[in-house]
C-alpha positions in Angstrom: 0.0 0.0 0.0 1.3 3.5 -0.8 2.7 5.6 2.1 4.0 9.2 2.3 5.6 11.3 5.0 6.2 15.0 5.1 8.4 16.5 7.8 8.3 20.3 8.2 11.5 21.7 9.7 9.8 24.8 11.2 11.3 28.1 10.1 14.3 26.6 8.3 14.0 29.0 5.4 16.2 28.7 2.2 16.7 32.3 1.1 14.6 35.5 0.7 11.6 35.4 -1.6 11.4 38.0 -4.4 9.1 40.2 -2.3 11.1 39.9 0.9 11.8 43.6 1.0 8.1 44.3 1.2 8.1 42.4 4.5 11.3 44.0 5.8 13.3 40.7 5.3 15.7 41.6 2.5 18.9 39.7 3.0 17.3 36.9 5.2 18.5 33.4 4.5 18.1 31.2 7.5 20.0 28.2 6.3 22.9 30.0 4.6 23.4 32.6 7.3 23.3 29.9 10.1 25.9 28.0 8.2 28.1 31.0 7.9 27.6 32.0 11.6 28.7 28.5 12.9 31.6 28.1 10.5 29.9 25.5 8.3 27.0 23.1 8.8 27.8 19.6 10.2 24.8 17.6 9.0 26.3 14.4 7.4 23.0 12.5 6.8 21.2 15.5 5.3 24.3 16.3 3.2 24.4 12.8 1.8 20.7 13.1 1.0 21.3 16.3 -1.0 20.9 19.2 1.5 23.8 21.1 -0.2 21.8 20.9 -3.5 19.0 23.1 -2.1 21.3 26.2 -2.2 25.0 26.9 -1.5 25.6 26.1 2.1 29.0 26.4 3.9 30.1 23.0 5.2 27.5 21.1 3.2 28.8 20.2 -0.2 26.5 19.6 -3.2 26.0 16.0 -4.1 25.7 15.5 -7.9 24.4 11.9 -7.4 22.1 12.6 -4.4 19.2 10.2 -3.9 16.7 13.0 -3.1 15.3 15.7 -5.4 16.3 19.1 -4.0 15.1 22.6 -4.5 13.5 25.7 -3.1 9.8 26.5 -3.1 8.1 29.8 -3.7 5.2 30.9 -1.5 2.1 32.5 -3.1 0.4 33.5 0.1 0.8 36.9 1.6 2.3 35.9 4.9 5.3 34.4 6.6 3.8 32.5 9.4 3.1 28.9 10.4 -0.5 28.9 9.3 -0.1 30.3 5.8 3.0 28.2 5.2 1.5 24.9 6.2 -1.8 25.6 4.6 -0.1 26.4 1.3 2.0 23.2 1.5 -1.4 21.5 1.3 -2.8 23.7 -1.5 -4.6 26.5 0.4 -3.3 29.9 -0.7 -4.0 33.0 1.5 -4.1 35.8 -1.1 -4.6 38.6 1.4 -2.5 38.8 4.5 -4.3 37.9 7.8 -4.6 40.9 10.2 -1.7 41.9 12.4 -1.7 44.3 15.3 1.5 46.3 15.7 -0.2 48.6 18.2 -2.1 45.9 20.1 -5.7 44.8 19.9 -8.6 47.3 19.8 -11.3 47.7 22.5 -13.8 45.8 20.3 -11.6 42.7 20.8 -10.2 43.2 24.3 -13.4 44.3 26.0 -15.6 41.3 25.1 -12.7 39.0 25.8 -12.4 40.4 29.3 -16.1 40.4 29.9 -16.6 36.8 28.7 -13.6 35.3 30.5 -14.0 37.3 33.8 -10.3 38.4 33.8 -8.7 41.7 32.9 -5.8 42.0 30.5 -2.2 43.3 30.8 0.3 43.7 28.0 -1.7 43.9 24.8 1.2 44.7 22.5 3.7 43.0 20.2 6.4 41.3 22.3 8.8 38.4 22.6 6.9 35.6 24.4 9.9 34.7 26.6 10.5 38.4 27.5 7.0 39.4 28.3 6.5 36.7 30.9 9.6 37.9 32.7 8.3 41.5 32.7 4.6 40.9 33.5 4.6 37.4 35.1 4.7 38.6 38.7 1.9 41.1 38.1 -0.1 38.4 36.4 0.3 36.1 39.4 -0.6 38.8 41.8 -3.7 40.0 39.9 -4.8 37.0 37.9 -4.9 39.1 34.7 -4.3 37.5 31.4 -1.0 38.4 29.6 -2.1 39.2 26.1 0.4 39.9 23.3 1.0 39.5 19.6 3.9 39.6 17.1 4.6 40.4 13.5 2.4 37.4 12.7 -1.4 37.2 12.8 -1.7 35.8 16.3 -3.5 36.5 19.6 -1.4 35.0 22.3 -2.4 34.5 25.9 0.2 33.7 28.5 -0.8 32.4 32.0 1.1 30.7 34.9 -0.1 27.2 35.3 -0.4 27.6 39.1 -2.4 30.9 38.7 -4.8 29.9 35.9 -5.6 26.2 35.4 -4.7 24.9 31.9 -8.3 24.2 31.0 -9.3 27.7 31.9 -6.5 29.1 29.7 -7.7 26.8 26.8 -11.3 28.0 27.4 -10.1 31.6 27.3 -8.4 30.9 23.9 -11.7 29.4 22.6 -13.5 32.5 23.7 -10.9 34.7 21.8 -11.2 32.4 18.8 -15.0 33.1 18.7 -14.4 36.8 19.0 -11.7 37.1 16.4 -13.7 36.7 13.2 -14.4 39.0 10.2 -11.9 41.8 10.0 -10.2 40.5 13.2 -9.9 36.9 11.9 -6.3 36.2 13.0 -4.6 33.1 11.9 -4.1 31.6 15.3 -5.0 32.1 19.0 -2.2 30.6 21.0 -2.2 29.4 24.6 1.2 30.1 26.1 1.3 28.5 29.6 4.4 29.0 31.8 5.7 28.1 35.2 8.5 29.2 37.6 9.1 32.2 39.8 9.7 35.9 39.2 12.8 36.3 37.2 12.9 32.7 36.3 9.7 32.0 34.4 9.8 29.3 31.7 7.2 28.4 29.1 5.9 24.8 29.2 5.2 22.3 26.5 1.5 22.7 27.1 1.1 25.2 24.3 -2.0 24.9 22.2 -3.0 26.7 19.0 -6.5 27.5 17.9 -6.5 28.1 14.2 -8.9 29.3 11.5 -10.3 26.5 9.5 -8.7 26.1 6.1 -10.6 26.1 2.9 -11.7 22.8 1.4 -11.1 21.0 -0.8 -7.3 20.9 -0.2 -4.7 18.1 -0.5 -5.5 16.7 2.9 -9.2 16.4 2.1 -8.4 14.9 -1.4 -6.0 12.3 0.3 -8.8 11.3 2.7 -11.3 11.2 -0.1 -9.0 8.6 -1.8 -9.4 6.4 1.2 -6.2 7.2 3.1 -5.7 8.2 6.7 -3.8 11.4 7.7 -1.7 11.2 10.8 -0.7 14.6 12.3 2.4 14.8 14.4 3.2 17.8 16.6 1.1 20.9 16.0 -0.3 19.8 12.6 -3.8 19.2 14.1 -3.8 22.6 15.7 -2.7 24.3 12.4 -5.5 22.7 10.4 -8.1 23.3 13.1 -8.3 19.5 13.5 -9.9 19.3 10.0 -9.0 16.3 7.8 -6.6 14.8 10.4 -7.6 11.3 11.3 -5.3 10.8 14.2 -3.3 13.4 16.1 0.0 12.9 18.0 0.8 16.1 20.0 4.5 16.3 21.0 6.5 17.8 23.9 9.8 18.3 21.9 11.4 17.6 18.6 12.9 14.4 19.9 9.3 13.3 20.8 8.1 14.3 17.3 10.9 12.4 15.6 10.1 9.3 17.7 6.4 9.4 17.0 7.1 9.9 13.3 9.4 6.9 13.3 6.9 4.8 15.2 4.1 5.5 12.7 6.4 4.6 9.8 7.2 1.3 11.4 3.6 0.4 12.2 1.1 1.9 9.7 0.6 0.1 6.4 -1.1 2.9 4.5 -1.6 6.7 4.6 0.1 10.0 5.1 2.3 11.0 8.1 2.5 14.8 8.4 4.9 16.1 11.1 6.0 19.5 12.3 9.3 19.8 14.2 9.0 23.3 15.9 12.1 23.8 18.0 14.2 25.5 15.3 11.5 28.2 15.3 10.2 28.4 18.9 13.5 27.8 20.8 16.2 29.2 18.6 15.0 31.2 15.6 13.0 33.7 17.6 15.8 34.0 20.1 18.4 34.8 17.5 20.6 31.9 18.5 22.3 30.4 15.4 24.5 28.1 17.4 21.6 26.2 19.0 19.6 26.5 15.8 22.4 24.5 14.2 22.5 22.1 17.1 18.8 21.5 16.7 19.3 20.6 13.1 22.2 18.3 14.2 19.8 16.5 16.6 17.4 15.9 13.7 20.3 14.8 11.4 21.4 12.2 14.0 17.9 10.7 14.2 17.2 10.9 10.4 18.8 7.5 9.8 16.2 5.9 12.0 13.4 7.5 10.0 15.1 6.4 6.7 15.4 2.9 8.1 11.7 2.9 8.9 10.8 3.5 5.3 9.5 0.7 3.1 10.2 0.2 -0.6 8.5 3.0 -2.6 7.7 5.1 0.4 7.8 8.9 -0.3 9.6 11.2 2.2 9.6 15.0 1.8 11.6 17.3 4.0 10.5 21.0 3.8 9.8 24.2 5.7 7.0 26.7 6.2 8.9 30.1 6.4 12.2 31.4 7.7 13.3 32.8 11.0 16.8 34.0 10.4 18.6 34.1 13.8 21.4 36.2 12.4 19.4 39.3 11.7 18.3 41.9 14.2 14.7 40.9 13.9 13.3 38.1 16.1 10.3 37.6 13.8 9.7 35.1 11.0 11.3 36.0 7.7 9.8 35.8 4.2 11.8 33.0 2.6 11.7 30.1 0.2 10.9 26.7 1.7 13.6 24.0 1.4 12.8 20.8 -0.4 14.2 17.3 -0.3 12.0 14.6 -1.8 13.2 11.0 -1.5 11.6 7.7 -2.6 12.9 4.6 -0.8 14.6 2.4 -3.4 15.1 5.1 -6.0 18.0 7.4 -6.9 17.1 10.9 -8.0 20.7 11.3 -9.3 20.9 14.8 -8.0 17.8 16.1 -9.7 16.9 19.7 -8.9 13.3 20.8 -8.8 13.3 24.2 -10.5 10.6 26.8 -10.2 8.7 24.9 -7.5 6.2 26.3 -5.1 4.8 25.3 -1.7 1.8 23.6 -3.2 4.0 21.1 -5.0 4.4 19.3 -1.6 0.7 18.5 -1.2 0.3 17.8 -4.9 3.1 15.2 -4.8 1.7 13.4 -1.8 -1.8 13.5 -3.3 -0.6 12.0 -6.6 1.5 9.4 -4.8 -1.5 8.2 -2.8 -3.7 8.1 -5.8 -5.9 11.1 -5.0 -8.0 12.8 -7.7 -6.6 15.7 -9.6 -7.4 18.9 -7.8 -9.8 21.5 -9.1 -8.7 24.9 -10.3 -7.5 27.1 -7.6 -5.5 24.4 -5.8 -1.9 25.0 -6.8 0.9 22.5 -7.1 2.6 20.0 -9.4 4.1 16.7 -8.5 7.8 16.7 -7.7 8.4 13.1 -8.4 6.8 10.5 -10.7 3.9 8.5 -9.1 3.9 4.9 -8.3 
């Protein structure tokens, strides 16, 4: 039975898009700049697969006979965030940017949120999530007020200490915000940001939960399921797609957990599509402008990649890609408008160093759909298969 797996290395961008300057991201290149910052990448498994064929990367030599198809993918959507990136990978283009709030949320959002949740709000401004809990965490614990903040992305984020506000109340508060944030205020995601610790030493926990808009259908996930295959979401995939067209969800606490769950699925399921997100390159290191640990995070994946490759069966499809950039070498701590990386490998085949030229995000979903025998998409769902079908 046909099987496919897509692993999204979150925020591992592969160079600025043509319109990067419109987003303030001219010069961003997450992969190449990290490679330069650390004196060259040390990723032997990815290098052998063809990582150096994606773009010139210090320390990662091109492989003329690489087994994987390599390339860079263009984004059509007007955004540079997790939601728009993942949606477009599965054929959903966001032609107009989702709303952002550089000056905080207006009263017609905050007032009903406070009234319906019974708690007041502090913050209400763009901020680093790790920094704002250090600044406002003590006041939050003393008063019980929500810490509400946003970023350059279309997000409404709510931080709360797990000993001050129970997790379920935080999640309920996010559901209230999601109901309020519609129409002109339809942000891409409402995000629960729980934390623990003491003043000056607050840390975010792994109990984050995203409440996304529902993507348009049909898309490649719905077409895959229509063809009779199950979709398995690993990490925050279920949250990103608002739990639509995901048959089984496997939330994760870390990249290591996500890699292990992906491997376990590949060793046990006999059919279907495994769709995984590995977030720590973004959440832990990209936003903190830490290229050294960004590289170490990629090294952790590289060390475990042989286990994933070993779990593949003949004619399985594996695609490694990304959803946007988050260049840790630039002054900005926000996402960057970049190409997605692409490595597409079929177990038992040799791509002989083929380069996928002129590709776009939707090619990922189109390839998986074709591989699993889904029907051809209707007009408006972008993408062309990267590799020949079975």
